[in-house]
PAKE-66154 format. One record per residue (C-alpha): x, y, z; residue in three letters. Coordinates in pm, whole numbers, plus 50000, padded with zeros to 5 digits. Example, Ala and Ser with C-alpha at 12.3 -4.5 7.8 and 13.67 -1.06 7.14 Angstrom:
residues 2
512304955050780ALA/513674989450714SER/
This chain:
residues 452
780603988251432UNK/779503976451087UNK/778193941751010UNK/776383921050750UNK/773083906850877UNK/772323872350736UNK/769383848350720UNK/769913830251051UNK/770133792651085UNK/767723787151372UNK/768183749751398UNK/769953719651255UNK/767053712351021UNK/766613747650886UNK/767923753150533UNK/766063784750425UNK/763753811450557UNK/761323837850434UNK/761943873750542UNK/758383884950615UNK/758863918850779UNK/761533945350821UNK/761123964651147UNK/763433991951017UNK/763724010150685UNK/766934019250506UNK/768474049250678UNK/766894042551018UNK/768974039451333UNK/768924006851526UNK/770413995451856UNK/772103962151918UNK/769503937252044UNK/766603956451892UNK/764263936851660UNK/765473941751302UNK/763393917551095UNK/761153886751113UNK/761833852750958UNK/759253826350877UNK/760103789250856UNK/757323764350801UNK/754833773451073UNK/757173795551278UNK/757853832751273UNK/760933844051465UNK/762013879451550UNK/765683885451474UNK/767703910651672UNK/770353933751531UNK/773903921851595UNK/775313957251614UNK/774163992951671UNK/774184017451382UNK/772094025751078UNK/770384000950846UNK/772284012350539UNK/771173985950291UNK/768343960750260UNK/769503931850042UNK/766463909150073UNK/762973923550034UNK/759943913150238UNK/758423880850108UNK/761673867349964UNK/762863832450058UNK/766613827050078UNK/769043800650204UNK/770453802650555UNK/773483825550601UNK/772643845750286UNK/773193883250353UNK/769923902150404UNK/771093936550514UNK/773993958750619UNK/774333978650941UNK/777014005650959UNK/777644041351066UNK/775714069450898UNK/778664081450688UNK/780734049650686UNK/781944036050351UNK/780154002950297UNK/781433995149949UNK/783563966450080UNK/780623952150274UNK/778473954449962UNK/781073935049768UNK/781163908550039UNK/777373906450035UNK/777263903749658UNK/775263935849621UNK/775803963149363UNK/777553991849533UNK/776354015749263UNK/772764011949391UNK/773484013349760UNK/773514049849856UNK/771124078549820UNK/774134100749752UNK/773744090449387UNK/771104117749373UNK/773904142949425UNK/776894128649240UNK/775514109048945UNK/773074114148663UNK/771594091448407UNK/770434104248069UNK/767784086147873UNK/766694093647518UNK/763044104647517UNK/761234121347225UNK/758754149347290UNK/759754155847653UNK/758804186147862UNK/761084179948160UNK/764554195148198UNK/766784180247928UNK/770434180447838UNK/772054194847530UNK/771134164347325UNK/767504163947435UNK/767894137647706UNK/766174136748047UNK/768424142148345UNK/767464118348626UNK/769434101548903UNK/769504063248917UNK/767664062349251UNK/764934085649124UNK/764544064948808UNK/764214032749007UNK/761604048549237UNK/759664061248936UNK/759644027148770UNK/758524010349092UNK/755674035249131UNK/754644034448765UNK/755444071548729UNK/756054087148386UNK/758884110248485UNK/759254129648157UNK/756654154948280UNK/758254160348621UNK/760304191648680UNK/763594183848850UNK/764904203749146UNK/768404189149151UNK/771584204549008UNK/770944217648654UNK/767314206948678UNK/768074170148732UNK/765184148948864UNK/766084135149207UNK/764404112049457UNK/762404139049637UNK/760864150349306UNK/759464115549240UNK/758224112349599UNK/756524146549581UNK/754824137149254UNK/753574103949393UNK/752204121449703UNK/750434148249498UNK/748664122549283UNK/747774098649563UNK/744074093849625UNK/743164101249986UNK/741074072250111UNK/740284056950450UNK/741574021450516UNK/738014007950540UNK/737064024450211UNK/740174010850037UNK/739403975850160UNK/735773978350047UNK/736783992049707UNK/738983961649651UNK/736153937949748UNK/733633953849509UNK/736123962449235UNK/735413999849259UNK/737804023349078UNK/738654049649340UNK/739844073949073UNK/736284075048942UNK/734904088349272UNK/734824126149249UNK/735124140849594UNK/736954168949766UNK/738654153950068UNK/739064118650188UNK/737064090450029UNK/735104072350299UNK/733324038750319UNK/729924053550230UNK/731384068549910UNK/732544034149796UNK/729164018649881UNK/727384045349678UNK/729754040149385UNK/729284002449398UNK/725494006049409UNK/725524031349126UNK/727594008148908UNK/725183979748973UNK/721913998648934UNK/720364005348585UNK/719694040848466UNK/716434054548605UNK/714384085748538UNK/713894112648798UNK/710314101048852UNK/711474065148907UNK/714054076549160UNK/711424096349354UNK/709064066449353UNK/711864043149467UNK/712714066049757UNK/709054065649865UNK/708694027949854UNK/712194018549974UNK/713044040050274UNK/715734016150399UNK/719274018350261UNK/720383989350043UNK/723243969250194UNK/725843958049944UNK/726913922050007UNK/729613901949838UNK/732503878049877UNK/735893882450031UNK/739113865449927UNK/741433858750220UNK/744983846950158UNK/746183817650366UNK/748783826150625UNK/752133808750591UNK/751213785950882UNK/747873776850726UNK/749533769350391UNK/751973745550559UNK/749143728450748UNK/747083725050430UNK/750023711150234UNK/751073685850498UNK/747573673550579UNK/746773669050209UNK/750023650050158UNK/749313628050460UNK/745843618450339UNK/747183610449992UNK/750173590250120UNK/748823570150414UNK/745943545050393UNK/744553549950741UNK/742053534650980UNK/740953550451309UNK/740333527151607UNK/738493538151923UNK/738593523452273UNK/737003534552601UNK/739103534952919UNK/738473541053290UNK/740563570453417UNK/739783565953788UNK/743313554753883UNK/744953579653646UNK/742953607453809UNK/744013594954153UNK/747693595454046UNK/747333630353901UNK/745793643554223UNK/748403626454441UNK/751193644754257UNK/749733679754282UNK/751523686954610UNK/754863678654444UNK/754323693754099UNK/751353701353877UNK/750833674253617UNK/748173671653345UNK/746523641653184UNK/748493649352868UNK/751783647453063UNK/750823613353200UNK/749683600752860UNK/752983611452703UNK/754803588452945UNK/752303560052906UNK/752333560852525UNK/756143563352520UNK/756303531152721UNK/753793513952492UNK/755743523952180UNK/758813505852314UNK/756663474452326UNK/755143480351978UNK/758033493051762UNK/756053493551434UNK/753983522151575UNK/757223541551630UNK/758603539051278UNK/758483557250946UNK/758003543350596UNK/760513549550318UNK/759443532150000UNK/759213495250087UNK/761283498750405UNK/760263504750767UNK/762693527050959UNK/762403515151320UNK/763443539951590UNK/765023528751916UNK/764053561952077UNK/760723579552127UNK/760323616352042UNK/756763626352129UNK/755033653851935UNK/752063670552104UNK/749653692651909UNK/749313728052048UNK/746453750051926UNK/747263786451845UNK/745153815051709UNK/746563810851359UNK/746563772751345UNK/748483746151532UNK/752033735251600UNK/753423701551705UNK/756433707651932UNK/758473676452002UNK/759713664052340UNK/762833643352277UNK/763593609452438UNK/760363606952636UNK/760893569452680UNK/763833575552915UNK/762593606853094UNK/760523608453409UNK/757083624353431UNK/758433654953614UNK/760963662453339UNK/758383656053066UNK/755953679753239UNK/758563707453266UNK/759723704152905UNK/756203702852765UNK/755163733252967UNK/758183752352833UNK/757413742452472UNK/753773753252503UNK/754813786752655UNK/757323793652379UNK/754843782552111UNK/752313808252232UNK/755003835052253UNK/756203826551901UNK/759663817452033UNK/760043781851907UNK/762893773351671UNK/762743747451389UNK/764473720651598UNK/761583722451847UNK/759253709951572UNK/761433683151416UNK/762363647151486UNK/759013634451612UNK/758273597151598UNK/754673597551727UNK/752043624251799UNK/749353629752061UNK/746523654452001UNK/744123662152285UNK/740693677152210UNK/739103665352532UNK/739053700352681UNK/736823710952390UNK/734203684652468UNK/735003661852172UNK/733643626352210UNK/735633610751924UNK/737513621451610UNK/739873608451344UNK/743213626751371UNK/745423629051061UNK/748893613851083UNK/751823637751109UNK/754133625450831UNK/756473606850817UNK/755073590151129UNK/752693560451101UNK/750263566951386UNK/748683594051598UNK/746633592051919UNK/743563613851964UNK/742483620552323UNK/738803628052384UNK/736833642052676UNK/736353624053008UNK/732693616053072UNK/731223606353409UNK/729373574753305UNK/727073551353500UNK/728213515053486UNK/727063482453640UNK/729813468253862UNK/729213437754085UNK/725483442254040UNK/725543478954143UNK/725433511153944UNK/728633531353984UNK/729833563553820UNK/733163560953637UNK/735213587953456UNK/735513571953112UNK/737563584452821UNK/737693573952457UNK/741043571752279UNK/741213573851898UNK/744223557951730UNK/744723565851361UNK/747203541551205UNK/748863537950865UNK/747743504150733UNK/751033500150545UNK/752723494350881UNK/749953486651129UNK/747193461051082UNK/743933461551276UNK/744923435351532UNK/748233453151602UNK/746403486351648UNK/743903469951884UNK/746743455552092UNK/748343490052118UNK/745103504952250UNK/744653475652489UNK/748123481652630UNK/747483519052666UNK/744263510152848UNK/746153487853091UNK/748523516253183UNK/745703541853207UNK/743653519553436UNK/746683507453634UNK/749353534953605UNK/751383517753876UNK/752563493953602UNK/754853521953480UNK/757283515353765UNK/757703478453681UNK/
């Protein structure tokens, strides 16, 4: 059954996506439910499954293109099915859709001094698809002998020419050649160009001309091979670009101050351990609930700023930073102020799992009103987290340290933790921020207050 594949709308907040990878090429068979392409939105990359089984007959959006949601990106149909109507619906040009143009059409182009097969009026015979392939590959097709009807140049002629002129080079050598700006066509070698060939070419280009005697002397005095060193340009990933953009914007928009306060986690630890027979809970889970309660008492910390107006929220949607190999995401748990710890724990665990499996959708990352970021497991004593716009505050959680204290004239060991609150001074003054931390401290040191 034929269908038009479109840029999916993966959430209420998604308006566009970037098609970053096709898993199939035009002409390849695909089964319903098989991964067809990948879409990137902000920090997320989602794999999109084919809606129907068939053949990927037409790719309408190339890799790297960004298009609006529901815009057609490809067509799936039977191998010999007429897709002209689908092409019209998708807004594509049906005249460019099929490889059969190589057999049924020809395009003649005026070219002086040609040596390829020409028509009666001295014009090159080449199919539209072959011409497009030649232009994309930078091939001068007037010297190519066509094998199609009446000597017409067809797709396979262009592909054969490109293959015959392609330099055989190992991936490592190609990468090194790009780093050191080495022209591979200048390396004369029978067979595949390897890494050592590129290193020798780079060294030869750098070294001045020497006499035979100088070369012999150099070999005597320098037995070790010279190692070529340089710089490497690495493009930011899409996730890293989004992080860089948002963090830069946050620093430029929000005048911030970070406040630190030490708290005793003895009772919080006792609560955590008492729940382990019922369900496994983490310190982060407990802090989500505690901070959600505090935000109801301090509404300015749960707002956003629009011009000269504070937008106060009567709900708490808690974002929690999750570290990944390529950066970080901040999935959002909705309505944490009215949910119990067990539900918060389950939802957060699910979000973390899907984040690491690259299965989050845009709605999972939107709507946050406050953020918690925990670096305690990495041994961090204190840090200044950057606010996740358009929020006005973020809480940094540091490591728990067993610390000797004097209590009632005796030295006791307490598990102390430092909390770092970064606040936007447009909304939150120092005294207000201090009161927020004091209230968090009360709940951390006496978590039983949560039931009152």
